[in-house]
Every structure is written in structure tokens, then in C-alpha cells.
C-alpha positions as a Markdown table, in Angstrom:
| # | Residue | x | y | z |
|---|---|---|---|---|
| 1 | Met | -26.1 | -11.2 | 8.1 |
| 2 | Glu | -23.3 | -8.8 | 7.8 |
| 3 | Gln | -19.8 | -10.1 | 8.5 |
| 4 | Pro | -18.0 | -8.3 | 11.4 |
| 5 | Lys | -15.3 | -5.9 | 10.2 |
| 6 | Lys | -11.9 | -7.4 | 10.6 |
| 7 | Thr | -9.5 | -5.2 | 12.5 |
| 8 | Trp | -5.8 | -5.2 | 12.9 |
| 9 | Asn | -5.5 | -5.0 | 16.7 |
| 10 | Lys | -2.2 | -5.9 | 18.2 |
| 11 | Glu | -2.3 | -3.1 | 20.7 |
| 12 | His | -2.7 | -5.7 | 23.4 |
| 13 | Leu | 0.9 | -6.9 | 22.9 |
| 14 | Trp | 2.5 | -3.6 | 24.0 |
| 15 | Pro | -0.1 | -1.5 | 25.8 |
| 16 | Gly | 2.3 | 0.5 | 27.9 |
| 17 | Gly | 4.6 | 1.3 | 24.9 |
| 18 | Leu | 1.7 | 2.2 | 22.6 |
| 19 | Asp | 0.1 | 4.4 | 25.3 |
| 20 | Ala | 3.4 | 6.2 | 25.8 |
| 21 | Leu | 3.7 | 6.8 | 22.0 |
| 22 | Lys | 0.1 | 8.1 | 21.9 |
| 23 | Thr | 0.7 | 10.5 | 24.7 |
| 24 | Ile | 3.7 | 12.0 | 22.9 |
| 25 | Ile | 1.9 | 12.1 | 19.5 |
| 26 | Asn | -1.2 | 13.7 | 21.0 |
| 27 | Thr | 1.0 | 16.8 | 21.8 |
| 28 | Thr | 1.7 | 17.4 | 18.1 |
| 29 | Gly | -1.6 | 18.5 | 16.7 |
| 30 | Leu | -1.9 | 15.4 | 14.5 |
| 31 | Val | -5.4 | 14.0 | 14.2 |
| 32 | Glu | -5.8 | 10.3 | 15.3 |
| 33 | Thr | -8.0 | 8.2 | 13.0 |
| 34 | Thr | -8.3 | 4.5 | 12.3 |
| 35 | Lys | -7.3 | 3.1 | 9.0 |
| 36 | Trp | -6.6 | -0.5 | 8.1 |
| 37 | Gly | -7.8 | -1.4 | 11.7 |
| 38 | Gly | -5.0 | 0.6 | 13.4 |
| 39 | Pro | -4.3 | 4.1 | 14.7 |
| 40 | Ile | -3.1 | 6.5 | 12.0 |
| 41 | Tyr | -2.2 | 10.1 | 12.6 |
| 42 | Thr | -2.9 | 12.7 | 9.9 |
| 43 | Tyr | -2.2 | 16.3 | 9.0 |
| 44 | Asn | -4.9 | 17.9 | 6.8 |
| 45 | Gly | -6.3 | 14.5 | 6.1 |
| 46 | Lys | -3.0 | 13.1 | 4.9 |
| 47 | Asn | -1.3 | 10.1 | 6.6 |
| 48 | Val | 1.8 | 11.2 | 8.5 |
| 49 | Leu | 2.5 | 8.3 | 10.9 |
| 50 | Ala | 1.0 | 5.3 | 12.5 |
| 51 | Ile | 1.8 | 3.1 | 15.5 |
| 52 | Gly | 1.3 | -0.5 | 16.2 |
| 53 | Gly | 2.3 | -3.5 | 18.3 |
| 54 | Phe | 3.8 | -6.6 | 16.7 |
| 55 | Thr | 5.0 | -9.9 | 18.2 |
| 56 | Asn | 8.6 | -8.8 | 18.8 |
| 57 | Tyr | 8.4 | -5.0 | 18.9 |
| 58 | Phe | 6.1 | -2.0 | 18.9 |
| 59 | Ala | 6.7 | 0.8 | 16.4 |
| 60 | Val | 5.9 | 4.2 | 15.0 |
| 61 | Trp | 6.2 | 4.4 | 11.2 |
| 62 | Phe | 6.4 | 7.4 | 9.1 |
| 63 | His | 4.5 | 7.2 | 5.8 |
| 64 | Lys | 7.0 | 9.4 | 4.1 |
| 65 | Gly | 9.9 | 8.4 | 6.3 |
| 66 | Val | 12.3 | 8.2 | 3.3 |
| 67 | Phe | 12.4 | 12.0 | 3.3 |
| 68 | Leu | 13.4 | 12.3 | 7.0 |
| 69 | Lys | 17.0 | 13.1 | 7.7 |
| 70 | Asp | 17.2 | 10.4 | 10.5 |
| 71 | Pro | 20.2 | 11.9 | 12.4 |
| 72 | Ala | 19.9 | 9.2 | 15.1 |
| 73 | Gly | 19.9 | 6.4 | 12.5 |
| 74 | Val | 16.8 | 4.8 | 14.0 |
| 75 | Leu | 14.6 | 4.4 | 10.9 |
| 76 | Ile | 14.5 | 1.1 | 9.0 |
| 77 | Asn | 12.8 | 0.0 | 5.8 |
| 78 | Ala | 10.7 | -3.0 | 7.0 |
| 79 | Gln | 10.5 | -4.5 | 3.5 |
| 80 | Glu | 13.6 | -3.7 | 1.6 |
| 81 | Gly | 13.0 | -3.7 | -2.1 |
| 82 | Thr | 9.2 | -3.4 | -1.7 |
| 83 | Thr | 8.6 | -0.4 | 0.5 |
| 84 | Lys | 9.6 | 2.8 | -1.1 |
| 85 | Ser | 8.6 | 5.6 | 1.3 |
| 86 | Leu | 7.6 | 4.1 | 4.6 |
| 87 | Arg | 10.1 | 3.9 | 7.5 |
| 88 | Gln | 9.7 | 2.3 | 11.0 |
| 89 | Trp | 11.2 | 3.2 | 14.3 |
| 90 | Arg | 11.0 | 0.0 | 16.4 |
| 91 | Phe | 11.1 | -0.4 | 20.2 |
| 92 | Thr | 11.3 | -3.4 | 22.4 |
| 93 | Asp | 11.1 | -1.5 | 25.7 |
| 94 | Ile | 9.2 | 1.6 | 26.8 |
| 95 | Arg | 12.5 | 3.0 | 28.1 |
| 96 | Gln | 13.9 | 3.2 | 24.6 |
| 97 | Ile | 11.4 | 6.0 | 23.7 |
| 98 | Asp | 13.3 | 9.3 | 23.6 |
| 99 | Glu | 10.4 | 11.8 | 23.7 |
| 100 | Lys | 12.5 | 14.8 | 22.6 |
| 101 | Leu | 14.0 | 13.0 | 19.6 |
| 102 | Leu | 10.6 | 11.4 | 18.7 |
| 103 | Leu | 9.0 | 14.9 | 18.7 |
| 104 | Glu | 11.8 | 16.2 | 16.4 |
| 105 | Tyr | 11.1 | 13.3 | 13.9 |
| 106 | Ile | 7.3 | 13.9 | 14.1 |
| 107 | Ser | 7.9 | 17.7 | 13.5 |
| 108 | Glu | 10.0 | 16.9 | 10.5 |
| 109 | Ala | 7.4 | 14.4 | 9.2 |
| 110 | Ile | 4.7 | 17.1 | 9.4 |
| 111 | Glu | 7.0 | 19.5 | 7.5 |
| 112 | Val | 7.5 | 16.9 | 4.8 |
| 113 | Glu | 3.7 | 16.5 | 4.5 |
| 114 | Lys | 3.3 | 20.3 | 4.3 |
| 115 | Ala | 5.9 | 20.5 | 1.5 |
| 116 | Gly | 3.9 | 17.8 | -0.4 |
| 117 | Leu | 6.9 | 15.6 | -0.9 |
| 118 | Ala | 6.1 | 12.2 | -2.3 |
| 119 | Ile | 7.5 | 9.3 | -4.3 |
| 120 | Lys | 5.6 | 9.0 | -7.5 |
| 121 | Pro | 4.7 | 5.5 | -8.4 |
| 122 | Glu | 6.4 | 4.1 | -11.4 |
| 123 | Pro | 4.0 | 3.1 | -14.1 |
| 124 | Lys | 3.9 | -0.6 | -14.7 |
| 125 | Glu | 4.4 | -1.9 | -18.2 |
| 126 | Phe | 2.6 | -5.0 | -19.2 |
| 127 | Pro | 3.8 | -6.5 | -22.4 |
| 128 | Met | 1.2 | -8.2 | -24.7 |
| 129 | Pro | 1.1 | -11.9 | -23.7 |
| 130 | Glu | 1.6 | -14.2 | -26.7 |
| 131 | Val | -1.5 | -16.2 | -25.9 |
| 132 | Leu | -3.7 | -13.0 | -26.1 |
| 133 | Gln | -1.9 | -11.7 | -29.2 |
| 134 | Lys | -2.6 | -15.0 | -31.0 |
| 135 | Glu | -6.3 | -14.8 | -30.0 |
| 136 | Leu | -6.6 | -11.2 | -31.2 |
| 137 | Asp | -4.8 | -12.0 | -34.5 |
| 138 | Ala | -7.2 | -15.0 | -35.1 |
| 139 | Ser | -10.4 | -13.1 | -34.3 |
| 140 | Pro | -11.1 | -9.6 | -35.8 |
| 141 | Glu | -14.2 | -9.4 | -33.5 |
| 142 | Met | -12.1 | -10.1 | -30.4 |
| 143 | Ala | -9.5 | -7.6 | -31.6 |
| 144 | Glu | -12.1 | -4.9 | -32.1 |
| 145 | Ala | -13.7 | -5.6 | -28.7 |
| 146 | Phe | -10.3 | -5.5 | -27.0 |
| 147 | Ala | -9.5 | -2.2 | -28.7 |
| 148 | Lys | -12.8 | -0.7 | -27.5 |
| 149 | Leu | -11.8 | -1.4 | -23.8 |
| 150 | Ser | -10.4 | 1.5 | -21.9 |
| 151 | Leu | -6.7 | 1.5 | -21.4 |
| 152 | Tyr | -6.9 | 0.5 | -17.7 |
| 153 | Lys | -9.2 | -2.5 | -18.6 |
| 154 | Gln | -6.8 | -3.6 | -21.3 |
| 155 | Lys | -3.9 | -3.4 | -18.7 |
| 156 | Glu | -6.0 | -5.6 | -16.3 |
| 157 | Phe | -6.2 | -8.3 | -18.9 |
| 158 | Leu | -2.6 | -8.0 | -20.0 |
| 159 | Glu | -1.4 | -8.4 | -16.4 |
| 160 | Phe | -3.9 | -11.1 | -15.5 |
| 161 | Ile | -3.0 | -13.3 | -18.5 |
| 162 | Gly | 0.7 | -12.4 | -18.7 |
| 163 | Ser | 1.5 | -12.8 | -15.1 |
| 164 | Ala | 0.9 | -16.6 | -15.2 |
| 165 | Lys | 4.1 | -18.5 | -15.3 |
| 166 | Arg | 2.8 | -21.6 | -17.0 |
| 167 | Leu | 1.5 | -21.6 | -20.6 |
| 168 | Glu | -1.5 | -23.8 | -19.4 |
| 169 | Thr | -2.5 | -21.2 | -16.9 |
| 170 | Gln | -2.2 | -18.4 | -19.4 |
| 171 | Val | -4.5 | -20.3 | -21.8 |
| 172 | Ala | -7.0 | -21.0 | -19.0 |
| 173 | Arg | -7.0 | -17.3 | -18.1 |
| 174 | Met | -7.4 | -16.4 | -21.7 |
| 175 | Glu | -10.5 | -18.6 | -21.9 |
| 176 | Lys | -11.9 | -17.0 | -18.8 |
| 177 | Ser | -11.2 | -13.5 | -20.2 |
| 178 | Arg | -12.6 | -14.0 | -23.7 |
| 179 | Pro | -16.4 | -13.6 | -22.8 |
| 180 | Met | -15.6 | -10.5 | -20.7 |
| 181 | Ile | -13.6 | -8.9 | -23.4 |
| 182 | Met | -16.3 | -9.6 | -26.0 |
| 183 | Ala | -18.9 | -8.1 | -23.6 |
| 184 | Gly | -16.8 | -5.0 | -22.9 |
| 185 | Ile | -16.5 | -5.9 | -19.2 |
| 186 | Gly | -13.3 | -5.2 | -17.4 |
| 187 | Leu | -11.7 | -7.9 | -15.3 |
| 188 | Asn | -12.3 | -6.1 | -12.0 |
| 189 | Asp | -15.6 | -4.3 | -12.9 |
| 190 | Lys | -17.6 | -6.3 | -10.4 |
| 191 | Tyr | -15.5 | -4.8 | -7.6 |
| 192 | Arg | -16.1 | -1.2 | -8.7 |
């Protein structure tokens, strides 16, 4: 029996506010779709903005909001230090929605998308965990099998083993990883 698809539906918390936002956004030519269980608005298939209701506010967030000029100073980074590009405009009352200003922000967001502006993700570096290095040094067969893995599979094991804080956990993860490395199987192959 198939599990019902989980959806993120907090529209019931702010129905009037979200309806007002939808009415405004629907005048822009953006295409409404559903991603991650919520309404997302796209331009040429690319995410431009989304809306949603939360416990204490309802919001419109711009996927590339970091590039918006924000003359009214309304945009916030909801997760400082984590979120690089996304910016939210929060409301606690439908009367706070300034249609003209919102349309200006949406128009600029569409132009940002047309220009192809984006923050490129920084490549993550994963140092060789000492536990894995000792294993590879002790076993030429294991070293050969590890070297034959693709670079992304090697990185999966480096991160999996090396991200454990305790030595005991690193050793346990190494034990779990050994048969997969020897068989040439990536850590996350079963999900691909």
C-alpha cells in the first residue's frame, strides 16, 4: 500500500493573506506550481518566489532575493549563516501588503532570473579521516577498491566517516563502509 504523499500545507493559517498574495502574483505572468508541498511561482521553469503561511506570519520569499535591491528594507534572511540566496518578506496582517511595492519586487526578481544571476555553491572539502587512512594503509586491496570508486563516491565515504565526532562512531562507520567499498558500492547508491 502506497504511503500518502506528505505535503507542507499551512495555508489554512493565513487564508486571506495568502489569497491576497496569490491575486497579486497572478498578474505577473509567473506560473504557479507546487514544489515541496507548497505554491512556488516560476519563470521559464525556474523558481522565482514562493508563498506560505507559518505560525506567526505569512510570507513571500524570493529564491534569489539576495540580488534584489530592497529599497524598502523589507527582506530578511530567515536563517542567517545558512541561507545564501533566499530572502523573505513577512506579513502579520493583510493590510501590510503594499501591492505596488510587491509588484516592483516581483518584477525585479523576474529580471534577476532572466539575467541568470545565481550564487554558486562552494565546493565542500572533506579531509581524509584518520580511521579510513589507517584502513587503506593496512590493506592494499581496500586501497585499490577505494581508488576505483568515483570521486563523488569517495567523498560520500569521507564525509560519512569523518563527520562523526567520536572516534568510536568513526570506527563503527568504517566497519559499515568496508564491505561497500570492497564491492565498489557507493554509500548512497541504493537511493539513486
